C-alpha atoms as a printed R data frame, in Angstrom:
    type eleno elety resid chain resno       x       y       z
1   ATOM     1    CA   MET     A     1   2.279  -7.149   5.702
2   ATOM     2    CA   GLY     A     2   4.529  -4.745   7.534
3   ATOM     3    CA   PRO     A     3   6.296  -1.404   7.159
4   ATOM     4    CA   THR     A     4   8.059  -0.283   4.023
5   ATOM     5    CA   ALA     A     5  11.473  -1.909   3.363
6   ATOM     6    CA   VAL     A     6  11.038  -4.664   5.965
7   ATOM     7    CA   GLY     A     7  11.288  -7.478   3.405
8   ATOM     8    CA   LYS     A     8   7.683  -8.379   2.542
9   ATOM     9    CA   SER     A     9   8.278  -8.984  -1.175
10  ATOM    10    CA   ALA     A    10  11.296 -11.238  -0.649
11  ATOM    11    CA   LEU     A    11   9.405 -13.371   1.856
12  ATOM    12    CA   GLY     A    12   6.350 -13.476  -0.406
13  ATOM    13    CA   LEU     A    13   8.417 -14.930  -3.241
14  ATOM    14    CA   LYS     A    14   9.886 -17.625  -0.999
15  ATOM    15    CA   LEU     A    15   6.496 -18.591   0.426
16  ATOM    16    CA   ALA     A    16   4.878 -18.698  -3.006
17  ATOM    17    CA   LYS     A    17   7.507 -21.152  -4.230
18  ATOM    18    CA   LYS     A    18   7.187 -23.373  -1.174
19  ATOM    19    CA   PHE     A    19   3.407 -23.474  -1.014
20  ATOM    20    CA   ASN     A    20   2.460 -23.573  -4.710
21  ATOM    21    CA   GLY     A    21   1.189 -20.038  -4.393
22  ATOM    22    CA   GLU     A    22   0.670 -16.903  -6.428
23  ATOM    23    CA   ILE     A    23   1.105 -13.331  -5.241
24  ATOM    24    CA   ILE     A    24  -1.670 -10.745  -5.126
25  ATOM    25    CA   SER     A    25  -0.180  -7.298  -4.636
26  ATOM    26    CA   GLY     A    26  -1.658  -5.357  -1.726
27  ATOM    27    CA   ASP     A    27   0.126  -2.146  -2.688
28  ATOM    28    CA   SER     A    28  -1.796   0.866  -3.961
29  ATOM    29    CA   MET     A    29   1.075   2.129  -6.156
30  ATOM    30    CA   GLN     A    30   2.313  -1.055  -7.799
31  ATOM    31    CA   ILE     A    31  -0.847  -1.186  -9.917
32  ATOM    32    CA   TYR     A    32   0.646   1.514 -12.176
33  ATOM    33    CA   ARG     A    33   2.638   0.752 -15.290
34  ATOM    34    CA   HIS     A    34   5.971   2.550 -15.777
35  ATOM    35    CA   LEU     A    35   6.299   3.357 -12.066
36  ATOM    36    CA   ASP     A    36   8.694   0.621 -11.001
37  ATOM    37    CA   ILE     A    37  11.560   2.012  -8.918
38  ATOM    38    CA   GLY     A    38   9.697   4.381  -6.619
39  ATOM    39    CA   THR     A    39   7.010   1.753  -5.937
40  ATOM    40    CA   ALA     A    40   9.619  -0.935  -5.111
41  ATOM    41    CA   LYS     A    41   8.147  -3.477  -7.498
42  ATOM    42    CA   ASP     A    42   9.724  -6.880  -7.781
43  ATOM    43    CA   SER     A    43  12.169  -7.076 -10.688
44  ATOM    44    CA   PRO     A    44  10.970  -8.307 -14.108
45  ATOM    45    CA   ALA     A    45  12.717 -11.627 -13.403
46  ATOM    46    CA   GLU     A    46  10.952 -11.974 -10.041
47  ATOM    47    CA   LEU     A    47   7.606 -11.082 -11.579
48  ATOM    48    CA   LYS     A    48   8.104 -13.974 -14.005
49  ATOM    49    CA   GLU     A    49   9.486 -16.328 -11.370
50  ATOM    50    CA   VAL     A    50   6.169 -16.417  -9.503
51  ATOM    51    CA   PRO     A    51   2.801 -15.337 -10.964
52  ATOM    52    CA   HIS     A    52   1.839 -11.858  -9.712
53  ATOM    53    CA   HIS     A    53  -1.593 -10.261  -9.788
54  ATOM    54    CA   LEU     A    54  -2.676  -6.594  -9.557
55  ATOM    55    CA   VAL     A    55   0.732  -5.329 -10.677
56  ATOM    56    CA   ASP     A    56   1.002  -3.120 -13.789
57  ATOM    57    CA   ILE     A    57  -2.735  -3.231 -14.433
58  ATOM    58    CA   CYS     A    58  -3.444   0.424 -15.245
59  ATOM    59    CA   ASP     A    59  -1.820   3.691 -16.231
60  ATOM    60    CA   ALA     A    60  -1.198   6.402 -13.665
61  ATOM    61    CA   ASP     A    61  -3.906   8.634 -15.115
62  ATOM    62    CA   GLN     A    62  -6.572   5.965 -14.581
63  ATOM    63    CA   ARG     A    63  -8.805   5.915 -11.533
64  ATOM    64    CA   TYR     A    64  -8.387   2.929  -9.218
65  ATOM    65    CA   THR     A    65 -10.085   2.661  -5.840
66  ATOM    66    CA   VAL     A    66  -9.914   0.461  -2.772
67  ATOM    67    CA   LYS     A    67 -13.241  -0.983  -3.869
68  ATOM    68    CA   ASP     A    68 -11.675  -1.978  -7.201
69  ATOM    69    CA   PHE     A    69  -8.906  -3.705  -5.291
70  ATOM    70    CA   GLN     A    70 -11.297  -5.475  -2.937
71  ATOM    71    CA   GLU     A    71 -13.436  -6.863  -5.753
72  ATOM    72    CA   LYS     A    72 -10.532  -7.930  -7.965
73  ATOM    73    CA   ALA     A    73  -8.523  -9.473  -5.127
74  ATOM    74    CA   LYS     A    74 -11.534 -11.487  -3.952
75  ATOM    75    CA   THR     A    75 -12.096 -12.879  -7.434
76  ATOM    76    CA   ILE     A    76  -8.425 -13.744  -7.942
77  ATOM    77    CA   ALA     A    77  -8.042 -15.355  -4.512
78  ATOM    78    CA   THR     A    78 -11.184 -17.443  -5.003
79  ATOM    79    CA   ASP     A    79 -10.046 -18.616  -8.439
80  ATOM    80    CA   LEU     A    80  -6.583 -19.528  -7.170
81  ATOM    81    CA   ALA     A    81  -7.931 -21.481  -4.220
82  ATOM    82    CA   SER     A    82 -10.350 -23.405  -6.440
83  ATOM    83    CA   ASN     A    83  -7.342 -24.478  -8.518
84  ATOM    84    CA   ASP     A    84  -5.316 -25.585  -5.492
85  ATOM    85    CA   ARG     A    85  -3.060 -22.543  -5.587
86  ATOM    86    CA   LEU     A    86  -2.384 -20.645  -2.365
87  ATOM    87    CA   PRO     A    87  -3.294 -16.933  -2.654
88  ATOM    88    CA   LEU     A    88  -0.604 -14.833  -0.976
89  ATOM    89    CA   VAL     A    89  -1.554 -11.182  -0.544
90  ATOM    90    CA   VAL     A    90   1.656  -9.188  -0.115
91  ATOM    91    CA   GLY     A    91   1.788  -5.466   0.546
92  ATOM    92    CA   GLY     A    92   1.777  -2.551   2.919
93  ATOM    93    CA   THR     A    93  -1.323  -0.525   2.035
94  ATOM    94    CA   GLY     A    94  -3.291  -0.999   5.230
95  ATOM    95    CA   PHE     A    95  -6.723   0.059   4.011
96  ATOM    96    CA   TYR     A    96  -6.446  -2.243   0.979
97  ATOM    97    CA   LEU     A    97  -5.536  -5.202   3.175
98  ATOM    98    CA   SER     A    98  -8.203  -4.440   5.760
99  ATOM    99    CA   SER     A    99 -10.873  -4.054   3.086
100 ATOM   100    CA   LEU     A   100 -10.068  -7.563   1.892
101 ATOM   101    CA   THR     A   101  -9.504  -9.476   5.125
102 ATOM   102    CA   ASN     A   102 -12.298  -7.762   7.055
103 ATOM   103    CA   ASN     A   103 -14.600  -7.647   4.010
104 ATOM   104    CA   LEU     A   104 -15.297  -3.997   4.755
105 ATOM   105    CA   ASN     A   105 -18.570  -2.502   3.647
106 ATOM   106    CA   LEU     A   106 -16.977   0.568   2.101
107 ATOM   107    CA   GLY     A   107 -20.187   2.560   2.019
108 ATOM   108    CA   GLY     A   108 -21.191   5.441  -0.189
109 ATOM   109    CA   LYS     A   109 -21.043   5.727  -3.936
110 ATOM   110    CA   ASP     A   110 -17.795   4.820  -5.566
111 ATOM   111    CA   ASN     A   111 -18.526   5.428  -9.223
112 ATOM   112    CA   GLY     A   112 -16.323   8.464  -9.643
113 ATOM   113    CA   ASP     A   113 -18.969  10.807 -11.024
114 ATOM   114    CA   ASN     A   114 -21.047  11.921  -8.046
115 ATOM   115    CA   GLU     A   115 -21.189  15.586  -7.145
116 ATOM   116    CA   LEU     A   116 -19.447  15.239  -3.801
117 ATOM   117    CA   ARG     A   117 -16.398  13.594  -5.335
118 ATOM   118    CA   LYS     A   118 -16.258  16.230  -8.073
119 ATOM   119    CA   GLU     A   119 -16.354  18.930  -5.399
120 ATOM   120    CA   LEU     A   120 -13.532  17.323  -3.387
121 ATOM   121    CA   ILE     A   121 -11.387  16.737  -6.467
122 ATOM   122    CA   GLN     A   122 -11.815  20.390  -7.386
123 ATOM   123    CA   ILE     A   123 -10.734  21.434  -3.888
124 ATOM   124    CA   GLU     A   124  -7.609  19.312  -4.254
125 ATOM   125    CA   ARG     A   125  -6.825  20.880  -7.633
126 ATOM   126    CA   THR     A   126  -7.361  24.477  -6.589
127 ATOM   127    CA   GLU     A   127  -6.365  24.509  -2.906
128 ATOM   128    CA   GLY     A   128  -4.128  21.455  -2.596
129 ATOM   129    CA   VAL     A   129  -3.947  18.400  -0.397
130 ATOM   130    CA   SER     A   130  -3.570  20.589   2.696
131 ATOM   131    CA   GLN     A   131  -7.167  21.792   2.378
132 ATOM   132    CA   LEU     A   132  -8.447  18.221   2.195
133 ATOM   133    CA   GLN     A   133  -6.392  17.466   5.303
134 ATOM   134    CA   THR     A   134  -8.017  20.417   7.086
135 ATOM   135    CA   ILE     A   135 -11.495  19.186   6.138
136 ATOM   136    CA   LEU     A   136 -10.870  15.607   7.285
137 ATOM   137    CA   LYS     A   137  -9.210  16.687  10.531
138 ATOM   138    CA   LYS     A   138 -12.273  18.766  11.373
139 ATOM   139    CA   GLU     A   139 -14.927  16.255  10.296
140 ATOM   140    CA   ASP     A   140 -13.285  12.917  11.156
141 ATOM   141    CA   PRO     A   141 -10.241  13.445  13.407
142 ATOM   142    CA   LYS     A   142 -10.003   9.720  14.136
143 ATOM   143    CA   ALA     A   143  -9.495   8.900  10.460
144 ATOM   144    CA   PHE     A   144  -7.084  11.818  10.116
145 ATOM   145    CA   GLU     A   145  -4.834  10.217  12.730
146 ATOM   146    CA   LYS     A   146  -4.836   6.792  11.052
147 ATOM   147    CA   ILE     A   147  -4.875   7.091   7.269
148 ATOM   148    CA   ASP     A   148  -2.135   8.266   4.914
149 ATOM   149    CA   VAL     A   149  -2.999  11.971   4.870
150 ATOM   150    CA   GLU     A   150  -0.455  12.665   2.132
151 ATOM   151    CA   ASN     A   151  -2.558  10.609  -0.269
152 ATOM   152    CA   SER     A   152  -5.324  12.734  -1.792
153 ATOM   153    CA   ARG     A   153  -7.296   9.661  -2.864
154 ATOM   154    CA   ARG     A   154  -7.401   8.402   0.730
155 ATOM   155    CA   LEU     A   155  -8.438  11.835   1.984
156 ATOM   156    CA   ILE     A   156 -11.201  12.190  -0.579
157 ATOM   157    CA   ARG     A   157 -12.477   8.693   0.120
158 ATOM   158    CA   ALA     A   158 -12.473   9.246   3.899
159 ATOM   159    CA   ILE     A   159 -14.384  12.527   3.580
160 ATOM   160    CA   GLU     A   160 -16.832  10.911   1.170
161 ATOM   161    CA   VAL     A   161 -17.550   7.993   3.474
162 ATOM   162    CA   PHE     A   162 -18.052  10.237   6.490
163 ATOM   163    CA   ARG     A   163 -20.405  12.573   4.662
164 ATOM   164    CA   THR     A   164 -22.430   9.838   2.968
165 ATOM   165    CA   THR     A   165 -22.686   7.399   5.896
166 ATOM   166    CA   GLY     A   166 -22.221   9.600   8.959
167 ATOM   167    CA   LYS     A   167 -19.537   7.190  10.189
168 ATOM   168    CA   SER     A   168 -15.770   7.223  10.052
169 ATOM   169    CA   ILE     A   169 -14.152   5.180   7.320
170 ATOM   170    CA   LEU     A   170 -12.472   3.327  10.206
171 ATOM   171    CA   ASP     A   171 -15.869   2.314  11.622
172 ATOM   172    CA   GLN     A   172 -17.451   0.844   8.525
173 ATOM   173    CA   ASP     A   173 -19.278  -2.374   9.314
174 ATOM   174    CA   ASN     A   174 -17.530  -5.551   8.307
175 ATOM   175    CA   GLY     A   175 -19.318  -7.685   5.798
176 ATOM   176    CA   GLN     A   176 -19.902 -11.384   6.112
177 ATOM   177    CA   LYS     A   177 -16.832 -13.568   6.407
178 ATOM   178    CA   TRP     A   178 -15.893 -14.805   2.936
179 ATOM   179    CA   ALA     A   179 -12.529 -16.525   3.534
180 ATOM   180    CA   ASP     A   180 -10.068 -17.586   6.218
181 ATOM   181    CA   PHE     A   181  -6.894 -15.541   6.500
182 ATOM   182    CA   TYR     A   182  -3.620 -15.982   8.308
183 ATOM   183    CA   LEU     A   183  -2.068 -12.540   8.753
184 ATOM   184    CA   VAL     A   184   1.728 -12.491   8.817
185 ATOM   185    CA   GLY     A   185   3.352  -9.247   9.917
186 ATOM   186    CA   LEU     A   186   7.065  -8.579   9.562
187 ATOM   187    CA   THR     A   187   8.686  -6.099  11.896
188 ATOM   188    CA   ASP     A   188  12.175  -5.135  13.017
189 ATOM   189    CA   ASP     A   189  13.939  -3.028  15.595
190 ATOM   190    CA   ARG     A   190  13.333   0.618  14.743
191 ATOM   191    CA   PRO     A   191  16.996   1.629  14.153
192 ATOM   192    CA   LYS     A   192  17.584  -1.335  11.845
193 ATOM   193    CA   LEU     A   193  14.411  -0.677   9.886
194 ATOM   194    CA   TYR     A   194  15.266   3.001   9.467
195 ATOM   195    CA   ASP     A   195  18.752   2.114   8.288
196 ATOM   196    CA   ARG     A   196  17.264  -0.244   5.715
197 ATOM   197    CA   ILE     A   197  14.842   2.461   4.552
198 ATOM   198    CA   ASN     A   198  17.707   4.937   4.109
199 ATOM   199    CA   LYS     A   199  19.784   2.450   2.142
200 ATOM   200    CA   ARG     A   200  16.857   1.534  -0.073
201 ATOM   201    CA   VAL     A   201  16.293   5.173  -0.994
202 ATOM   202    CA   ASP     A   202  19.972   5.465  -1.958
203 ATOM   203    CA   LYS     A   203  19.670   2.336  -4.079
204 ATOM   204    CA   MET     A   204  16.523   3.636  -5.779
205 ATOM   205    CA   LEU     A   205  18.355   6.801  -6.769
206 ATOM   206    CA   GLU     A   206  21.189   4.696  -8.185
207 ATOM   207    CA   MET     A   207  18.656   2.663 -10.177
208 ATOM   208    CA   GLY     A   208  17.174   5.747 -11.846
209 ATOM   209    CA   LEU     A   209  14.480   7.058  -9.499
210 ATOM   210    CA   LEU     A   210  15.220  10.612 -10.642
211 ATOM   211    CA   ASP     A   211  14.096   9.892 -14.210
212 ATOM   212    CA   GLU     A   212  10.970   8.117 -13.000
213 ATOM   213    CA   ALA     A   213  10.117  11.006 -10.681
214 ATOM   214    CA   GLN     A   214  10.632  13.480 -13.521
215 ATOM   215    CA   PHE     A   215   8.147  11.490 -15.604
216 ATOM   216    CA   VAL     A   216   5.618  11.853 -12.774
217 ATOM   217    CA   TYR     A   217   6.472  15.549 -12.381
218 ATOM   218    CA   GLU     A   218   5.902  16.227 -16.069
219 ATOM   219    CA   HIS     A   219   2.504  14.499 -15.875
220 ATOM   220    CA   ARG     A   220   1.558  15.656 -12.383
221 ATOM   221    CA   ASP     A   221  -1.733  17.198 -13.511
222 ATOM   222    CA   ASP     A   222  -2.789  13.820 -14.920
223 ATOM   223    CA   PHE     A   223  -1.379  11.549 -12.204
224 ATOM   224    CA   PRO     A   224  -3.460  12.430  -9.097
225 ATOM   225    CA   GLN     A   225  -2.232   9.545  -6.954
226 ATOM   226    CA   ALA     A   226   1.333   9.123  -8.168
227 ATOM   227    CA   LYS     A   227   2.160  12.807  -7.763
228 ATOM   228    CA   ASN     A   228   1.617  12.439  -4.007
229 ATOM   229    CA   GLY     A   229   3.596   9.202  -3.747
230 ATOM   230    CA   ILE     A   230   6.593   9.089  -1.438
231 ATOM   231    CA   GLY     A   231   9.700   9.012  -3.600
232 ATOM   232    CA   TYR     A   232   8.203  11.247  -6.262
233 ATOM   233    CA   LYS     A   233   6.738  14.368  -4.667
234 ATOM   234    CA   GLU     A   234   9.893  15.054  -2.630
235 ATOM   235    CA   LEU     A   235  11.895  15.458  -5.844
236 ATOM   236    CA   PHE     A   236   9.614  18.102  -7.345
237 ATOM   237    CA   PRO     A   237  11.529  20.990  -5.660
238 ATOM   238    CA   TYR     A   238  14.697  19.691  -7.326
239 ATOM   239    CA   PHE     A   239  13.073  19.845 -10.756
240 ATOM   240    CA   GLU     A   240  11.909  23.375  -9.947
241 ATOM   241    CA   GLN     A   241  15.453  24.326  -8.870
242 ATOM   242    CA   GLN     A   242  14.211  25.102  -5.372
243 ATOM   243    CA   ALA     A   243  16.240  22.453  -3.529
244 ATOM   244    CA   SER     A   244  19.314  20.281  -3.917
245 ATOM   245    CA   LEU     A   245  19.125  16.610  -4.826
246 ATOM   246    CA   GLU     A   246  20.706  15.746  -1.484
247 ATOM   247    CA   SER     A   247  18.057  17.596   0.530
248 ATOM   248    CA   CYS     A   248  15.265  16.021  -1.528
249 ATOM   249    CA   ALA     A   249  16.730  12.565  -0.953
250 ATOM   250    CA   GLU     A   250  16.781  13.229   2.794
251 ATOM   251    CA   GLU     A   251  13.130  14.263   2.583
252 ATOM   252    CA   ILE     A   252  12.261  10.945   0.909
253 ATOM   253    CA   LYS     A   253  14.010   9.079   3.711
254 ATOM   254    CA   LYS     A   254  12.256  11.112   6.392
255 ATOM   255    CA   ASN     A   255   8.801  10.674   4.847
256 ATOM   256    CA   SER     A   256   9.437   6.952   4.351
257 ATOM   257    CA   ARG     A   257  10.303   6.582   8.031
258 ATOM   258    CA   HIS     A   258   7.160   8.461   9.035
259 ATOM   259    CA   PHE     A   259   5.120   6.272   6.686
260 ATOM   260    CA   ALA     A   260   6.534   3.155   8.353
261 ATOM   261    CA   LYS     A   261   5.298   4.455  11.712
262 ATOM   262    CA   ARG     A   262   1.794   4.994  10.312
263 ATOM   263    CA   GLN     A   263   1.790   1.496   8.836
264 ATOM   264    CA   PHE     A   264   2.660  -0.019  12.221
265 ATOM   265    CA   THR     A   265  -0.133   1.950  13.872
266 ATOM   266    CA   TYR     A   266  -2.727   0.938  11.302
267 ATOM   267    CA   PHE     A   267  -1.904  -2.764  11.242
268 ATOM   268    CA   ARG     A   268  -1.823  -3.032  15.023
269 ATOM   269    CA   ASN     A   269  -5.084  -1.154  15.533
270 ATOM   270    CA   GLN     A   270  -7.137  -2.466  12.634
271 ATOM   271    CA   MET     A   271  -6.020  -6.050  12.029
272 ATOM   272    CA   ASN     A   272  -5.344  -9.254  13.964
273 ATOM   273    CA   VAL     A   273  -1.744  -9.891  12.907
274 ATOM   274    CA   ASP     A   274   0.855 -12.445  14.016
275 ATOM   275    CA   TRP     A   275   4.049 -10.393  14.244
276 ATOM   276    CA   TYR     A   276   7.545 -11.715  13.535
277 ATOM   277    CA   ASN     A   277  10.598  -9.653  14.428
278 ATOM   278    CA   ILE     A   278  13.165 -10.535  11.785
279 ATOM   279    CA   SER     A   279  16.109  -9.563  14.030
280 ATOM   280    CA   ASP     A   280  14.947 -11.252  17.225
281 ATOM   281    CA   ASP     A   281  14.064 -14.527  15.521
282 ATOM   282    CA   LYS     A   282  16.731 -15.715  13.088
283 ATOM   283    CA   ASN     A   283  14.448 -18.625  12.123
284 ATOM   284    CA   TYR     A   284  11.395 -16.456  11.510
285 ATOM   285    CA   GLN     A   285  10.902 -17.761   7.980
286 ATOM   286    CA   GLU     A   286  10.820 -21.371   9.144
287 ATOM   287    CA   THR     A   287   8.417 -20.444  11.933
288 ATOM   288    CA   ILE     A   288   6.127 -18.680   9.469
289 ATOM   289    CA   GLU     A   289   6.229 -21.657   7.103
290 ATOM   290    CA   ASN     A   290   5.283 -24.026   9.935
291 ATOM   291    CA   ASN     A   291   2.398 -21.798  10.976
292 ATOM   292    CA   ILE     A   292   1.138 -21.536   7.412
293 ATOM   293    CA   THR     A   293   1.298 -25.318   7.104
294 ATOM   294    CA   LYS     A   294  -0.846 -25.634  10.239
295 ATOM   295    CA   PHE     A   295  -3.231 -22.980   8.952
296 ATOM   296    CA   ILE     A   296  -3.911 -24.651   5.627
297 ATOM   297    CA   GLY     A   297  -3.938 -28.095   7.234
298 ATOM   298    CA   GLY     A   298  -1.547 -29.543   4.719
299 ATOM   299    CA   ASN     A   299   1.890 -31.138   4.589
300 ATOM   300    CA   ASN     A   300   4.430 -29.045   2.710
301 ATOM   301    CA   ASP     A   301   7.698 -30.835   3.364
C-alpha cells in the first residue's frame, strides 16, 4: 500500500514472481472494465504476466461495495493460500484494505435497496456531492476528515453506517482475526512523489486519458463512482468548453497530490504498516523480500 504513483503495482509484480504469488487488487476503480488509463491499471501484458484478481470484474454502471470487496478478497486469498500461492493484495484504497486486514464489521444493511440509501442517492443526484459532504461533516466530522469525500459512494456509506449503527464508520468493531498479514507501505520524499504524480498525469494524457474521460462524461448519469474519479471529473469542464485542457490537467495533478496526502493519513492512523522510503533505502526491495520471507517462514532464495 501507499500513495498514488509511488510504485505499488511495479513492486507487486516483482514480489508475485519471486514468491509464487498472485495479485488481488485493492483499488476501488480498477474493478471497472474499459477504465484503464485513469485507474492506472497494469498493462495487458502485465496482467497476463502474473494472475490478477478483482480487476475488470464489472461495468461502471454496476454497484460494487466495500463489502463486496471484503467477501471476494477473503475467498480468493483463502483459495490461493490453500494451493500454496501467496496472496498479494496491492492497492491504495484505504477503506478496502482496512476492511480486509482488520476484518471490519461494516455494519448496517448493504443490499442497495433500503430506503436510507435511496434517499442519499437521490440527494446526490439532485443536490450533488457537496450536499452529502455537508451531511457527513455535520453528523460524523471524524469520518469527514479521513475518508475520500470526493467519492459519493464513500460518503453515502459513511452516512449510512453512522445512522444505522450510531457509530462512525472509522469506529466499527473489528471482527475475529481470519488471517495473518504483513503490511508493506511504500513512501517517498514529498517533492519526489509529487513530481512523479505530475509526470504520470502527463503520461496518462499522452496515452489517451482524454478519450477515456469523455466516455465517462458521456455516461456520467450511469457511472456514479467513475464520474467522481480523479482523472475523469477534472476534465468535464473541458468537454463543456468551460476550461482549457491545460488547466484541467493541472487540476488532476493538484487533486492527485491531495489524494496522496489523504492516503498517508488513513494508512498511518488506521493500519499497522511497515513503511519503506524508496529514496532513503536504495535496497528497499531486497529488505521487503527478506521481511516477507521471515513472515511466511519459508526459504525463497
